[in-house]
MARFIMAR-61692 format. One record per residue (C-alpha): residue in one letter; y, x, z; residue number from 1. Coordinates in Angstrom, 3 decimals. Each point is the difference from the previous one (the first is absolute). Example, Ala and Ser with C-alpha at 12.3 -4.5 7.8 and 13.67 -1.06 7.14 Angstrom:
% residues 2
<res: A v: -4.500 u: 12.300 w: 7.800 n: 1>
<res: S v: 3.440 u: 1.370 w: -0.660 n: 2>
END
This chain:
% residues 276
<res: M v: -384.498 u: 99.911 w: -165.429 n: 1>
<res: S v: 0.527 u: 3.803 w: 0.125 n: 2>
<res: S v: 0.766 u: 2.014 w: -3.068 n: 3>
<res: E v: -3.588 u: 0.865 w: -0.241 n: 4>
<res: L v: -0.836 u: -3.487 w: -1.340 n: 5>
<res: Q v: 2.244 u: -1.960 w: -2.326 n: 6>
<res: V v: -0.508 u: -3.840 w: -0.184 n: 7>
<res: D v: 1.479 u: -2.131 w: -2.605 n: 8>
<res: V v: -0.784 u: -3.795 w: -0.476 n: 9>
<res: S v: 1.104 u: -1.814 w: -3.068 n: 10>
<res: A v: -1.145 u: -3.014 w: -2.017 n: 11>
<res: G v: -3.234 u: -0.422 w: 2.161 n: 12>
<res: V v: -1.046 u: 3.798 w: -0.311 n: 13>
<res: A v: 0.230 u: 2.547 w: 2.876 n: 14>
<res: V v: 0.147 u: 3.571 w: -1.117 n: 15>
<res: L v: -1.007 u: 2.520 w: 2.674 n: 16>
<res: T v: 0.930 u: 3.508 w: -0.944 n: 17>
<res: L v: -1.239 u: 3.128 w: 1.828 n: 18>
<res: N v: 3.180 u: 2.117 w: 0.268 n: 19>
<res: R v: -0.474 u: 3.589 w: 0.806 n: 20>
<res: P v: 0.352 u: 1.562 w: -3.488 n: 21>
<res: A v: 0.519 u: 3.489 w: 1.148 n: 22>
<res: Q v: -3.404 u: -0.131 w: 1.795 n: 23>
<res: Q v: -1.627 u: -1.941 w: -2.947 n: 24>
<res: N v: 0.110 u: -2.969 w: 2.353 n: 25>
<res: A v: -2.573 u: 1.387 w: 2.350 n: 26>
<res: M v: -0.997 u: -2.441 w: 2.697 n: 27>
<res: T v: 1.441 u: 0.125 w: 3.450 n: 28>
<res: P v: -0.645 u: -2.111 w: 3.087 n: 29>
<res: T v: 3.468 u: -1.564 w: -0.436 n: 30>
<res: M v: -0.743 u: -0.864 w: -3.697 n: 31>
<res: A v: -3.473 u: -1.403 w: 0.904 n: 32>
<res: T v: 1.338 u: -2.171 w: 2.705 n: 33>
<res: E v: 2.969 u: -1.349 w: -2.119 n: 34>
<res: L v: -2.204 u: -0.534 w: -2.823 n: 35>
<res: G v: -2.231 u: -2.179 w: 2.285 n: 36>
<res: T v: 3.033 u: -1.926 w: 1.150 n: 37>
<res: A v: 1.164 u: -0.658 w: -3.544 n: 38>
<res: L v: -3.544 u: -1.135 w: -1.060 n: 39>
<res: R v: -0.072 u: -2.412 w: 2.977 n: 40>
<res: R v: 3.467 u: -1.425 w: -0.953 n: 41>
<res: C v: -1.409 u: -0.421 w: -3.683 n: 42>
<res: D v: -3.032 u: -1.895 w: 1.389 n: 43>
<res: T v: 2.028 u: -2.493 w: 2.086 n: 44>
<res: E v: 3.127 u: -0.666 w: -2.224 n: 45>
<res: D v: -0.750 u: -2.780 w: -2.498 n: 46>
<res: A v: 2.863 u: 1.155 w: -2.199 n: 47>
<res: I v: -1.990 u: 3.229 w: -0.726 n: 48>
<res: R v: -2.782 u: -0.772 w: -2.415 n: 49>
<res: A v: -1.081 u: 3.440 w: -1.180 n: 50>
<res: V v: 0.370 u: 3.613 w: 1.162 n: 51>
<res: V v: 0.434 u: 3.287 w: -1.818 n: 52>
<res: I v: -0.498 u: 3.319 w: 1.825 n: 53>
<res: T v: 1.203 u: 3.118 w: -1.745 n: 54>
<res: G v: 1.497 u: 3.352 w: 0.755 n: 55>
<res: T v: 3.528 u: 1.599 w: -0.669 n: 56>
<res: P v: -0.804 u: 2.373 w: -3.018 n: 57>
<res: P v: -1.449 u: 2.386 w: -0.673 n: 58>
<res: A v: -3.037 u: -0.916 w: 2.203 n: 59>
<res: F v: -1.668 u: -3.254 w: 1.388 n: 60>
<res: C v: -1.188 u: 1.639 w: 3.118 n: 61>
<res: A v: -1.367 u: 3.676 w: 0.320 n: 62>
<res: G v: -2.053 u: -0.718 w: 3.097 n: 63>
<res: A v: 0.730 u: 0.463 w: 3.616 n: 64>
<res: D v: 2.904 u: 2.101 w: 1.181 n: 65>
<res: L v: -1.772 u: 2.755 w: 1.956 n: 66>
<res: S v: 2.981 u: 1.709 w: 1.279 n: 67>
<res: A v: 0.078 u: 0.340 w: 3.904 n: 68>
<res: R v: 3.188 u: -2.044 w: 0.329 n: 69>
<res: V v: -1.486 u: -3.288 w: -1.247 n: 70>
<res: G v: -2.933 u: -0.282 w: 2.251 n: 71>
<res: D v: -3.402 u: -1.437 w: -0.785 n: 72>
<res: V v: -0.163 u: -2.216 w: -3.198 n: 73>
<res: R v: -2.811 u: -2.304 w: -0.519 n: 74>
<res: G v: -0.679 u: -1.870 w: -3.158 n: 75>
<res: T v: -0.326 u: -3.438 w: 1.461 n: 76>
<res: I v: 2.993 u: -2.278 w: -0.607 n: 77>
<res: D v: 0.129 u: -2.999 w: 2.298 n: 78>
<res: P v: -0.405 u: -2.474 w: -1.600 n: 79>
<res: P v: -1.548 u: 1.607 w: -3.168 n: 80>
<res: P v: 1.109 u: -1.423 w: -3.332 n: 81>
<res: W v: -3.369 u: -1.807 w: -0.639 n: 82>
<res: Q v: 0.637 u: -2.158 w: 3.022 n: 83>
<res: I v: 3.387 u: -1.107 w: -1.235 n: 84>
<res: R v: -0.218 u: -3.596 w: -1.410 n: 85>
<res: K v: 2.035 u: 0.836 w: -3.131 n: 86>
<res: P v: -0.992 u: 2.169 w: -2.953 n: 87>
<res: V v: 0.844 u: 3.545 w: 0.708 n: 88>
<res: I v: 0.425 u: 2.384 w: -2.909 n: 89>
<res: A v: 0.041 u: 3.842 w: 0.187 n: 90>
<res: A v: 2.330 u: 1.448 w: -2.516 n: 91>
<res: V v: -1.354 u: 3.585 w: 0.247 n: 92>
<res: N v: 2.768 u: 1.717 w: -1.877 n: 93>
<res: G v: -1.060 u: 3.543 w: 0.952 n: 94>
<res: H v: -2.341 u: 2.117 w: 1.990 n: 95>
<res: A v: -2.210 u: -1.836 w: 2.464 n: 96>
<res: V v: -2.421 u: 1.942 w: 2.117 n: 97>
<res: G v: -1.686 u: -0.477 w: 3.417 n: 98>
<res: I v: 1.915 u: -2.755 w: 1.886 n: 99>
<res: G v: 1.913 u: -0.718 w: -3.236 n: 100>
<res: L v: -3.045 u: -0.922 w: -2.004 n: 101>
<res: S v: -1.511 u: -1.811 w: 3.009 n: 102>
<res: L v: 3.047 u: -2.286 w: 0.087 n: 103>
<res: A v: -0.106 u: -0.682 w: -3.558 n: 104>
<res: L v: -3.815 u: -0.992 w: 0.204 n: 105>
<res: Q v: 0.987 u: -2.600 w: 2.643 n: 106>
<res: C v: 2.183 u: -1.923 w: -2.450 n: 107>
<res: D v: -1.205 u: -2.573 w: -2.221 n: 108>
<res: L v: 1.190 u: 1.443 w: -3.385 n: 109>
<res: R v: 0.745 u: 3.632 w: -0.921 n: 110>
<res: Y v: 2.195 u: 1.225 w: -2.868 n: 111>
<res: M v: -0.207 u: 3.731 w: -0.118 n: 112>
<res: A v: 1.840 u: 2.870 w: -1.697 n: 113>
<res: T v: -2.068 u: 1.711 w: -2.698 n: 114>
<res: D v: 0.968 u: 3.624 w: 0.792 n: 115>
<res: A v: 0.144 u: -0.086 w: 3.772 n: 116>
<res: V v: -2.620 u: 1.482 w: 2.293 n: 117>
<res: Y v: -2.341 u: -2.213 w: 2.194 n: 118>
<res: G v: -2.682 u: 0.703 w: 2.536 n: 119>
<res: L v: -1.560 u: -0.440 w: 3.531 n: 120>
<res: N v: 0.004 u: 3.723 w: 0.695 n: 121>
<res: Q v: -0.303 u: -0.116 w: 3.848 n: 122>
<res: V v: -3.521 u: 1.564 w: 0.077 n: 123>
<res: R v: 1.548 u: 3.025 w: -1.622 n: 124>
<res: R v: 2.286 u: 0.216 w: 3.068 n: 125>
<res: G v: -2.680 u: -0.377 w: 2.596 n: 126>
<res: A v: 0.732 u: -3.711 w: 0.463 n: 127>
<res: M v: -1.168 u: -3.357 w: -1.137 n: 128>
<res: A v: 1.763 u: -2.648 w: -2.212 n: 129>
<res: D v: 1.426 u: -3.140 w: 2.011 n: 130>
<res: G v: 1.998 u: -2.798 w: -0.661 n: 131>
<res: Y v: -3.128 u: -2.184 w: -0.825 n: 132>
<res: A v: -0.921 u: 2.321 w: -3.001 n: 133>
<res: H v: -3.731 u: -0.131 w: 0.818 n: 134>
<res: W v: 0.226 u: -3.802 w: -0.241 n: 135>
<res: T v: 2.394 u: -0.438 w: -2.911 n: 136>
<res: L v: -1.013 u: 2.634 w: -2.400 n: 137>
<res: P v: -3.659 u: -0.872 w: -0.317 n: 138>
<res: R v: 0.955 u: -3.524 w: -0.788 n: 139>
<res: L v: 2.276 u: 0.994 w: -2.829 n: 140>
<res: V v: -2.009 u: 2.823 w: -1.621 n: 141>
<res: G v: -3.657 u: -0.383 w: 1.240 n: 142>
<res: M v: -1.851 u: 2.270 w: 2.393 n: 143>
<res: A v: -0.731 u: 2.807 w: -2.538 n: 144>
<res: N v: 3.709 u: 0.459 w: -0.959 n: 145>
<res: A v: 1.162 u: -0.382 w: 3.572 n: 146>
<res: A v: -2.339 u: 2.767 w: 1.079 n: 147>
<res: D v: 1.152 u: 2.278 w: -2.775 n: 148>
<res: I v: 3.637 u: -0.512 w: 0.966 n: 149>
<res: M v: -0.425 u: 0.126 w: 3.844 n: 150>
<res: L v: -2.615 u: 2.679 w: 0.392 n: 151>
<res: T v: 1.541 u: 2.412 w: -2.308 n: 152>
<res: G v: 3.572 u: -0.676 w: 0.798 n: 153>
<res: R v: 0.828 u: 0.746 w: -3.654 n: 154>
<res: T v: 3.110 u: -1.172 w: -1.803 n: 155>
<res: F v: 0.422 u: -2.181 w: -3.128 n: 156>
<res: D v: 2.726 u: -1.438 w: -2.231 n: 157>
<res: G v: 1.119 u: -3.569 w: -0.719 n: 158>
<res: E v: -2.269 u: -0.391 w: -3.125 n: 159>
<res: E v: -3.034 u: 0.862 w: 2.066 n: 160>
<res: A v: 1.127 u: -2.308 w: 2.659 n: 161>
<res: R v: 0.070 u: -2.767 w: -2.563 n: 162>
<res: Q v: -3.426 u: 0.952 w: -1.215 n: 163>
<res: L v: -1.379 u: 0.091 w: 3.503 n: 164>
<res: G v: 1.397 u: -3.377 w: 0.839 n: 165>
<res: V v: 2.493 u: 1.398 w: 2.523 n: 166>
<res: A v: 2.922 u: -1.028 w: -2.190 n: 167>
<res: N v: 0.588 u: -3.270 w: -1.785 n: 168>
<res: S v: 2.043 u: 1.863 w: -2.634 n: 169>
<res: S v: 1.018 u: 3.587 w: -0.546 n: 170>
<res: L v: 3.636 u: 0.282 w: -1.236 n: 171>
<res: P v: 2.922 u: 2.654 w: -0.490 n: 172>
<res: A v: 1.592 u: 0.512 w: 3.316 n: 173>
<res: G v: 3.244 u: -1.676 w: -1.014 n: 174>
<res: E v: -1.789 u: -3.186 w: -0.919 n: 175>
<res: V v: -1.994 u: -0.471 w: 3.036 n: 176>
<res: L v: 2.499 u: -1.664 w: 2.253 n: 177>
<res: P v: 1.345 u: -2.263 w: -2.822 n: 178>
<res: T v: -3.486 u: -1.175 w: -0.746 n: 179>
<res: A v: -0.852 u: -0.618 w: 3.560 n: 180>
<res: L v: 3.211 u: -2.063 w: 0.434 n: 181>
<res: A v: -0.672 u: -1.940 w: -3.071 n: 182>
<res: V v: -3.345 u: -1.075 w: 1.329 n: 183>
<res: A v: 1.376 u: -0.650 w: 3.478 n: 184>
<res: H v: 2.659 u: -2.296 w: -1.482 n: 185>
<res: D v: -2.509 u: -1.885 w: -2.107 n: 186>
<res: L v: -2.221 u: -0.518 w: 3.056 n: 187>
<res: A v: 2.949 u: -1.070 w: 2.121 n: 188>
<res: A v: 1.091 u: -2.564 w: -2.504 n: 189>
<res: G v: -3.331 u: -1.157 w: -1.580 n: 190>
<res: S v: -2.604 u: -0.013 w: 2.677 n: 191>
<res: A v: 0.009 u: -2.473 w: 2.749 n: 192>
<res: P v: 0.350 u: 1.682 w: 3.373 n: 193>
<res: L v: -2.832 u: -1.667 w: 2.060 n: 194>
<res: P v: -2.930 u: 0.264 w: -2.505 n: 195>
<res: T v: 1.125 u: 3.557 w: -0.933 n: 196>
<res: A v: -0.088 u: 1.128 w: 3.668 n: 197>
<res: L v: -3.490 u: -1.680 w: 0.524 n: 198>
<res: T v: -1.268 u: 1.607 w: -3.234 n: 199>
<res: K v: 1.152 u: 3.284 w: 1.021 n: 200>
<res: R v: -1.630 u: -0.242 w: 3.456 n: 201>
<res: L v: -3.367 u: -1.200 w: -1.417 n: 202>
<res: L v: -0.009 u: 2.668 w: -2.567 n: 203>
<res: W v: 0.255 u: 2.735 w: 2.640 n: 204>
<res: E v: -2.501 u: -1.406 w: 2.267 n: 205>
<res: G v: -2.420 u: -1.656 w: -2.495 n: 206>
<res: L v: -1.899 u: 3.244 w: -0.842 n: 207>
<res: G v: -1.176 u: 0.132 w: 3.486 n: 208>
<res: M v: -1.312 u: -3.460 w: 0.094 n: 209>
<res: S v: -2.988 u: -1.891 w: -1.419 n: 210>
<res: P v: 0.455 u: -2.041 w: -3.133 n: 211>
<res: E v: -0.672 u: -3.164 w: 2.063 n: 212>
<res: A v: 2.820 u: 0.777 w: 2.430 n: 213>
<res: V v: 2.388 u: 0.769 w: -2.861 n: 214>
<res: G v: -0.907 u: -3.172 w: -1.723 n: 215>
<res: R v: 0.501 u: -2.105 w: 3.083 n: 216>
<res: L v: 3.409 u: 1.492 w: 0.689 n: 217>
<res: E v: 1.032 u: -0.416 w: -3.719 n: 218>
<res: S v: -0.931 u: -3.767 w: 0.332 n: 219>
<res: E v: 1.680 u: -0.430 w: 3.299 n: 220>
<res: L v: 3.135 u: 1.820 w: -0.953 n: 221>
<res: H v: 0.182 u: -1.662 w: -3.386 n: 222>
<res: G v: 0.054 u: -3.442 w: 1.739 n: 223>
<res: F v: 2.608 u: 1.373 w: 2.537 n: 224>
<res: V v: 2.344 u: 1.283 w: -2.746 n: 225>
<res: G v: -0.338 u: -3.391 w: -1.860 n: 226>
<res: K v: 1.770 u: -1.698 w: 2.898 n: 227>
<res: S v: 2.750 u: 2.714 w: 0.320 n: 228>
<res: V v: 3.726 u: -0.466 w: -0.643 n: 229>
<res: D v: -0.249 u: 1.670 w: -3.515 n: 230>
<res: A v: -3.134 u: -1.637 w: -1.343 n: 231>
<res: A v: 1.780 u: -2.856 w: -1.618 n: 232>
<res: E v: 2.803 u: 2.171 w: -1.311 n: 233>
<res: G v: -2.494 u: 2.212 w: -1.705 n: 234>
<res: M v: -1.501 u: -2.835 w: -1.869 n: 235>
<res: A v: 3.451 u: -1.544 w: -0.887 n: 236>
<res: A v: 1.240 u: 3.228 w: -1.358 n: 237>
<res: F v: -3.045 u: 0.382 w: -2.115 n: 238>
<res: R v: 0.329 u: -3.524 w: -1.238 n: 239>
<res: D v: 3.785 u: 0.292 w: -0.767 n: 240>
<res: R v: -0.379 u: 3.433 w: -1.437 n: 241>
<res: R v: 2.495 u: 1.614 w: 2.325 n: 242>
<res: Q v: 0.186 u: 2.796 w: 2.494 n: 243>
<res: P v: -1.292 u: -1.142 w: 3.323 n: 244>
<res: Q v: 2.450 u: -0.123 w: 3.050 n: 245>
<res: W v: -2.103 u: 1.118 w: 2.934 n: 246>
<res: K v: 1.120 u: -1.220 w: 3.381 n: 247>
<res: G v: -3.214 u: 0.601 w: 2.136 n: 248>
<res: S v: 0.054 u: 2.081 w: 2.947 n: 249>
<res: I v: -2.773 u: 2.490 w: 0.779 n: 250>
<res: S v: 0.933 u: 0.350 w: 3.688 n: 251>
<res: A v: 0.252 u: -3.774 w: 0.551 n: 252>
<res: E v: -3.071 u: -1.088 w: -2.104 n: 253>
<res: W v: -2.381 u: 2.827 w: 0.877 n: 254>
<res: P v: -3.447 u: -1.486 w: 0.894 n: 255>
<res: A v: -0.631 u: 0.116 w: 3.894 n: 256>
<res: G v: -3.236 u: 1.611 w: 1.052 n: 257>
<res: E v: -0.943 u: 1.159 w: -3.426 n: 258>
<res: L v: 1.810 u: 3.355 w: -0.560 n: 259>
<res: S v: 1.488 u: 2.371 w: 2.499 n: 260>
<res: S v: 3.520 u: 1.260 w: 0.047 n: 261>
<res: P v: 1.265 u: 3.480 w: -0.757 n: 262>
<res: G v: -0.619 u: 2.587 w: 2.643 n: 263>
<res: E v: -3.812 u: -0.645 w: 0.077 n: 264>
<res: R v: -2.563 u: 0.434 w: -2.564 n: 265>
<res: P v: -0.520 u: -3.638 w: -1.486 n: 266>
<res: G v: -3.388 u: -1.658 w: 0.352 n: 267>
<res: L v: -0.212 u: -2.626 w: -2.617 n: 268>
<res: D v: -2.750 u: -1.758 w: 1.981 n: 269>
<res: G v: 2.444 u: -0.964 w: 2.576 n: 270>
<res: T v: -0.417 u: 3.067 w: 2.342 n: 271>
<res: A v: 2.097 u: 3.109 w: 0.460 n: 272>
<res: E v: -1.422 u: 3.420 w: -0.444 n: 273>
<res: E v: 1.113 u: 3.306 w: 1.556 n: 274>
<res: P v: 2.019 u: 2.189 w: -2.359 n: 275>
<res: A v: -2.183 u: 2.215 w: -2.058 n: 276>
END
């Protein structure tokens, strides 16, 4: 990895740190490419059970670097965090605008600094928001709030982000990363890898499916998980009142033909869709 992205893996948690503090971690093509590479590693390595994305203080990511020397910067990370089969947590420890906020919206959980500035302000620059923002934001905050944020391009703070549903929690900047890490380590140790991964995938895709389709997949996947490596261990740990020792492998046990792999938008009905 280049100095633009720092990767640290410890105790089942990968911490991916955007590292251009002098530029408030503004996104470059190099950073985007290496973030995608790191996320793909997180998806395939069974030793990694949760992921935290953060920025070197004082910002999370102040959007795309628009200087001529970095070239064209698009907001789509390949693969995006929502396709990774591990929980991905955004520790938004400072300002996140444009691509920076789009990246956070692609994560499963968001802990955000109260006094930072957030917004999808591209319309005020003669551009459009990207990075799946038109897909993620309405699902988090509803159509009316998404229209308010995206059509006006206005900014808001962490407390409003929490009220809108963008943030799971609004915290002092210094508490954001420790909180995200605590949640990540709890997920890594306490949640069985395979059912967690399948639950994540169904949560992201379920809103676009009929109740009948979701119910069918829940039943099928429940039965599949019941035959997995960790199924017996979960019940044994519960019976013995001890911490479970998970040994299952997402990569080895992933159901064939049911869910697509990172790099294409997953179709839970067994088909792969073109990226949004």
